[in-house]
N, C-alpha and C positions, 0 to 999 in steps of 0.2 A: 397315596395310591390305594386302590380298592383291593379287597381280598381276592386272591388269585383263584380260589376255589368256587367263587360265585358263578352260577350258570348265566351266561349271557342270554338275555330275554329273546324269545321268539314271539312275533306278533300273532294275535288270534285272527282267524278268518272273519272279517267284518264287512257287512254290506250296509251302506247308508243310503236311505231313500228320503229325499226331500219332497215336500208338498207345497205348492203355491197355487193361488187362485187368480185368474185373469178374467175379470168380468164384473157384471152387475150382480149384486147379492140377491136381487129380487128375481133374477132370471136363471136359466140353466137347468141342470138335471135335478130332479127331486132328491131330498136327502137320503131316502131309503135306497134309491138307485145309485147314488154317489157312494154310499157305504159298500154296496155290493160290488160296484166297479173297482173302487180302490182296493177292497179286500181281495178281489180276483188278481189284481196286479201284485199285491203283496205276497199272496200265496204263490203266484207264478214265479216271482223273483226268488223267494226262499227255496222253492222246489228246485229251480234251476241251479241255485248255489249249492244245495246239498248234492245234486246230481254231479256237478262239476267236481266237488270235493271227493266223490266216490270213484272218479275215473282213474284208470291206471296211468302211470307216468310213461313217457315215451322211451325210457331207458331199458325196458324189458325186465326190470327188477321185481315186478309184481306189486310194487308199492302204489299207493294212490296219492292224489294231491293232499288229502287230509294228513298223510304222514309228514309232509313238509311243515304242516302246522302242528305236528306232534299230537294229533288227535284232539286238539282243542275244539270245543263246540263252536258252531257258527253263531255269530252275534249279528242281529239285524236291528238297526236303529231307524226311527222315523223322526225326521226333522221338519217341523211345521209350526205355523202360528195358530192362533185361536180366534182371530177376529171375524172370520167368515164361516158360513155354514159348511162350505166345502172342506175347510181345514178341520172343523169340528167333526165332520164325517170321517175324515182321515184318522183323527185321534180315536174315535169310536172303533173304527176298523182295526187299527193297530193294537189298541188295548185288548180287544177280544182275542187277539192272536199272541198276546204276551210279548209284543215287540216293545223295546225300550223307547220311551218318549223323550224327545228333546224339543221343548217349546220355545220358539223365538218370537218375542213380542216387543212392541214399543211401549207397552203399558206395564206397570208393576203388577206383581201377583195380587197384592192387596186390592188394587183398583179393579182388576179383572174379576177377582172373587166376589167383590162387593157389587159388581154390576148386576148380577143375577140374571133374570129373564131366561131366554132360551139357552144361554151358555152355562147355566148353573149345573146342568147335568154333566157337561163336559168337564167342569172344574172338579166335580166329585169323581169322575172317571180318572182324571189325572191323579188325584189324591190316592185312589185305590191301586194305581199301577205301580210297577216295580221301578224303583230308582229313577223317578222323573227329574229332569233339570229344567228350570225356567230361566231362560236367557233374557234379561231385561236390557234392551237397547235404548237407553235414556237419551232423548233428544235427537234420535236418528230419523231419517226419512224412510219412506216405504221402499225406495230403491235400494237403500243401504241394508234394509232388513232382507230383501230378496237376495242381495249379494252374500250376506252371511249364510243364508240357507244354502245357496249354491255352493259356497266354498266348503260346507260341511257335508256335502252329498256326493254320491257316486252316480245317481240318476235322479231325475225330477219327475214327479207325477203332477201334471198341470191341469187345473180345472178351467174349462173354457165354456162360456155361455152361448156361443154361436153367433153373437153379434159381430158386426164389422170391427168396432174398436177392440173387442175382446180378442178376435182373431189376430189383429195387427199387433197387439201387445204380446200375445203368445208367440207369434212368428219372430218378432224382434228379439224376445228373450231367448228363444230356441237358437237363433242365429248367433247370439253372443255367448251362449252358455258354454260352448265347447264340451258338451256332454249330452248323453241321450235324454230327451224330454218326451215323456209319454203323456199324450193328451187324454183327458176324460171329458166328454161333452157330447154334443149332438152328432148324428150320423155324418160321416164324411171326414171326421177328424181322427179316425183310427190311425194308430202308428204302425209302421212296418218294421219297427225296431226288433231285432232278434235278441230276446232276453238272454238266451243261452250264451250268445257271443258276447254280450255286454258283461255278464257275470264272469266269464272266462278272462276278459280283459282286466277286470278288477282283482280277481283272486289268483290268476296264474302268473308265475314269473315269466317275463318276456324279455327279449333282447331287441333293441331297435333295428338290428341288422337281420333279424330272423322273424319268422312267423310265430304266432302265439303257440306255446306248448312244444317248441322245438327242444330236443334233448340237450342242445348246447346251453340253453338258458337254465334248464333244470340242473344240468351238471355244474354250472357256475354256482347256483344256489346251494347244491349239495356240498361243494367244495367250501363255500363260505361258512356253512354251518359246521362242517368238519373242522375248519380253522377255529371257529368259536370254541369248540369242545377241546381240541388238542392244545390250544394256547394256555390252558390252565394246568397242564400236566407238568410235573417237575422236570422231566427230561427236556421238554421244549424250552422251559425257562432257563435251565442250566446251559443248554446249547447256545441260546440267544445271548446269554450273559457273556459267554466266552467269545463268541464272534464279535460282539459289539465293543470289546475292550479297547481296541485301537481307535475306533471312531469316538467313543466317549472321552478318551484321553485327549484326543486332538481337539474336539469341540470344547471340552472343559478348558483347555489352554486358550482357545479363542475367546471364550467368555471372560477368562481372567485378564487377558491382554487388552481386550477392547474396553473393558470396564463399563460397557453400555448397559444401563438398567433395562430390564424388560423380562418377559416370561422366558423361562429356560427351555421350554418345549411347547409343542402343540397343546399338551395336556394342561398347561398353565394359562391358557388364554381365558379371558373373562367370558362368562356365559350370561345369558339373559336370566335374571332372577327378579321375581316380584314377590312382595310379601303376601298379598291376598290370594294370588292365583298360582303360587309356586307348586301346589299339588298337581296342577294340570301339566306342567312341563317337567315334573320330577322324574317321571319314567323316561322321558326323552333324554334328560340330562344324565340320569344314572346310566342308561345304556350307552350314551355317547362317551362318558368318562371311562366306562368299563372297556369299550372297544379301543379307546385311545391308549389306556394304560396297559392293556394286555396284548394288543395286536399291532395297531398302527405304529406307535412309537418303537416298541421293542423290535418289531420285524424290520422296520426301516433302519434302525440303528444297527441291527444285526447284518443287514445287507451292506450297508456302508462300511462297517467294520470288516466284513468278509472281503470287500473290494481291496481294502488296505492290506489285509492278510495275504491275499493272492499275489498282488504285485510286489510286495516286499519279499515274499517267499521266492518269487521269480528272480528277484535281485540276488537273494542268498544262493540260489541254485547256480547262477552265473559265477558268483564269487567262489563257491565251493568247487565248481569245475575248473576255475582258474588256479586255485590252490593245488588241486589234484594234478594239473598239468605242469606246474612250475616248481613245486617242491620235490626235489629228487628222491627224498626218502619215501615219498608216497607214490612214485611212478609205477612201481611193480605191485602195489597193494590193490586188492579188489574191493575192500570195504568202502573206500570213498565213492566208488561208482554205485555201490549198493545204496549208500546214503543219498546220493544225488538222485537216483531213481526213485527212492522213497519220497523225497521232497516233491518230485514231479507228480507222483501219484497222489500226494496230499493236496496239491494244487488242483488236480483234476477232480478229486473227491469233493473239495470245497465248491468248485464250480457246479458239479453235478448236484450237490446238496442244495445249493442256492437256487439253481434254475429249474431243476426237475423234481427233487424230493420235497423240499420245503416251499419252493416258489416264493421266496421271501419278497422279491421285488414286486411280483404280480399281486400277491395277497396284501402286502402293505399298501400298495396304490389303491386297490379296491376298497379296503376297509377305511383308508383315509377319506375316500369319497363319501362313504356312509357317515363317518364321523362329522364331516363338514355339513352334510345335509341335515343331520340331527341337530347340530349346533344352530344352524340358521332357522330350522323349523321352530326352535324354541322362541325365537323372536316373533315369528308370525303366529305361532300356535297360541300365544298369549292373547292374541286378538281374534282367534278363531279363523285365521287365514291359512291357506296352504301355500307352500313355496312353489314357484315355477321351476321347471327343470331348465338348467342352463344349457345352451346349445354346445355341441362339441367344438373345440377350438378349430379355426380354419386350417384345412389341410390334414386334420387328424380324424375326420368323421368315420373312416374305416378302421381306425385303431381304437378309439375310445368312444363308445356309445354314450350319449348323454343320460341314458336311463339304464336298461339292463337290470340284472339282479340287485345291484347296489341301489338303484332308484326304487325298485319294487320293495326292498326291505324298508327303506326310509319312509316311503308312502304308506306301507302297511302299518308301521309303527304309529305314524300320525293318525291313520284311520282308526287304529285300535285305541289310542289315547282318547280320542273323541272330543266332545264339546268342552270348552274351558269350564273348570269347576274350581271354586275357592277352596282354600285349605280346610275350612270347616265342613266341607262336603264329606269328609271322612267320618263324620259322626254317624251313629246308627239312626236310622229313620224307620218309624213304625208306619204300617198301613193306615191311611186316613189322614196323615199329616201333610202339611204343605210341601211342595217339591223343594229341592235344593235351589236356592236363588243365586244367579250369576248376574251381577249388575255392572254393565259397562257405562260408568258415569265419568264425570270430569276428573275426579280424583284418581280413578284407575288409569285413565289415559296419561295423566301426569306421572303416575308411577311407571307406566310402560316407557314413557319418554326418558325418564331417568335411567331405567334399566337398559334401554337401547344405547344411550350415550356411553354407559359403562362397557357394554358389549363392544361397540365400535372402538372405543379407546383401547380395550384389551387387544383387539385384533391389530390395531395400528401399532401399539407398542411391541407386540410380538413380531410383526414384520419389520419394524425398525431395528429391533435387536438382531433378527435373522440376517438382515442386509449387512449390518456392521460386522457380524461374526464371519459371514461367508466372504465378505470383501477382505477381511484380514487373512482368512485361510487362502484365498486366491493370491493375495500379495505375498504370503509366506511361500506358497508353492513357486511363484515366479522368482522370488529372491533366491530360493534354494537352487532352482534350475539355472539361473544366471551365474550363481556362484560355482556350481559344478562345471558349467560350460567354460567359465574363465579359468578354473583350475586345470581343466584338461588342456586348454589352449596354451597355458603357461608351461605345463610339463612337456607338451609336444614341441613347443618352441625351444625349450631348453635342449631337448634331444637333437632337434634339427641343427641348432647352433653349436652343438657339441659342448655345451656348458654344463651338462649333467655330470656329476662325479662318476667315475668309472667303476666304483665298487659294486659288488653283487647286490648288496642291500639296496643301493640307490636304483639299480636297474629293476629290481623286483618291485620297489615302491612305485617307480614310474609306470611299470607294466600294469600294476593294479589300478593306478589312477586312470590310465588311458582306457582300460577295459571297463572297470567298474563305474567310472564317472558317468559315461553315457548310459550305462545300464540303470543306474540310480536315477539319472535325469529322466529317462523314459518312464520309469516306474512312477515318479512324482507327477509327471505330466499325465499319465494314464489315470492316476487316482483323481486328479483334479477334473479331468474330462468326464470320467465315469460318474463321479458324485455331483458334477455340475456346479462347482463353487461359483463361477462367474454368473451363470444364468440364474441360479437361485438368488444371488445377491441382487441382481438387476431387477428381477420380477418382484421381490419383496420390497425393494426400495420404491419402485413405481406404485405398488399397491398401497404402501404406507402413505405416500403423498396423496393418492386419490382418496383414501379414507380420511385423512386430515382435512382435505378440502370439503368433503361431504359432511364431516362432523361440524365444521364451521358454518357451511352454507345451508345445510338442510336439517341439521339437528341442533343448531345454535339458538340464539335468542329469538329468531324469527319463527321457530317451531313452537314456542311457548304460547299458551292461550292468553287472551286478553282478559279484562275484568269481567266480561260477560261469560267467560268459560270457553270450553272447546267448541268451536263451530264444526258443522258437518264437514266443511271443506278442510279444516285443519286435521280432523281425524283421518280423512281420506289421504291427505298429504303424508301423514306419519306412516300409514300403512304402505303407501306407494314407496316412500323412502326406504323402509325396511325391506320391501320386496326387491327394490333395485340393488340395495347393498348385498342382499343374499345372492342375487344373480351374479353380481360382480365377483364376489368371493368364490362362489362355486365355479365360475368360469376359470378363475385362477387355479383352483384345485384340479379341474379337468385337464388343463394344460400341463400342470405338474405331473398328473397321472400319465398323460401321453408321453412326456419326456422319458419317464422311467420305464414305461412299457416298451419303448423302442431302444432302450439302453441295455441290451442283453450283455451279461457278463461272459466274457470269453477267456480262455487260458492265456496268460501273458506270454 
């Protein structure tokens, strides 16, 4: 487990601008005009972003959006190639403004540097720029390069030469991009995109049920960050430790009795790790583990333990009231009533703490959603791809937005992490040196395939173990309830048949069994329903089977490259498989979140 005192990371405000050329190199806008046009768009986007960050929040606190980013400076990245004059103009315009350069090419740096000619100035500009990264897409097609640029961008600046083929390519790309595309070219291609609105969508927390910049979305993010900070305090840790004792004890017994191997908790699930590019996902993995260890697991354990505390204390109150009413020596005493009242107040306090003060259920569900998004982003981030948001589960769209502050935080972390970079990228780089090289070659895809298999196996093993343990807990609850029901029936039957001994002791025992038996039965049933033993077991069992099938069919021997290496189609299939798996598992988490958001804890 990670250190509790470590501050959970906040993403920086990042705006990523991609550049693509659609047209004939010999046609189009002159280079000087291209640099001026692109520079104007870059200046406009950065100015709008800085303006949005300076705007006051809607909660009337006097804070600005920049305060949500804790005053961190705006980062602007330019993602482009170097093969065309338009892209080289973009590099020139970006370098003049100190914008970070991310170069995506199908050629190696050495080849591009040795080409010389009109691109030599661009190569020197790249070498003089701050922290440039050269992404080498070995053996890829131009369409795949465009896809990489699109996945790494928040908006696209598109160069169009005005010809019919160029216009068609641009229009087809703009229709499929699902993001704003700003054309630069002949008259008549001007875009009506509102840069201010675009930047707000990128930087401002939103909720899918509300408009941008609504105070509800900001309030959720404020609460999320407050949870981040308070979760590291000793008082919260101590309180959660006490609350979680009964659940940890019960779940520990389930692990012991089932004997099923597998991860003990969400935090033990295998994550995507690669040797060469681990630096890229390190921040995502570190933040995910910190949120899991400090919030998602302890808060949910605390909530489940509190459920057990409440219903068992309710049972104790019934028993204490029965003792007070049946023991003659206590009939005239007032202290038993005081104790009973105190227990009732303790139950009410626990419910209030859970649902209002700590919001354990709501916060655990929200952070668990973030954790899973960060976990799955690691799989796709290693390939430079962004994860798609899973749709809300059917029937729960008004309860659980697929996005909201949770999605904003995960997306912002992915945006902040940026373009994949190898472990050696951490080395110091002097001005004038070659950029950091990121090489997507056959060996790397083989490495990602192995990491993906380990990731899916870890998820499958976790859900198999979860299914076995929750099935055992459900069976235990059912056995206890049937045993109590049978005991009460036997005692009542003995009394009806007058077979019960007539002593005072036997009468008292019979009374306790008849009254406390149903009370304990109800408490056990309520615990099982509130924690959802059966539903969790069923969902985990189904998901484990689906993961096993996909592991065999889509990540098995058929996914491995042939002797000629990784084909473009195989690379695309691997990315598609990881994206589908991510969507599948995120959908399961959203349903889990919906279940717990609707399962409000009430006094027993």
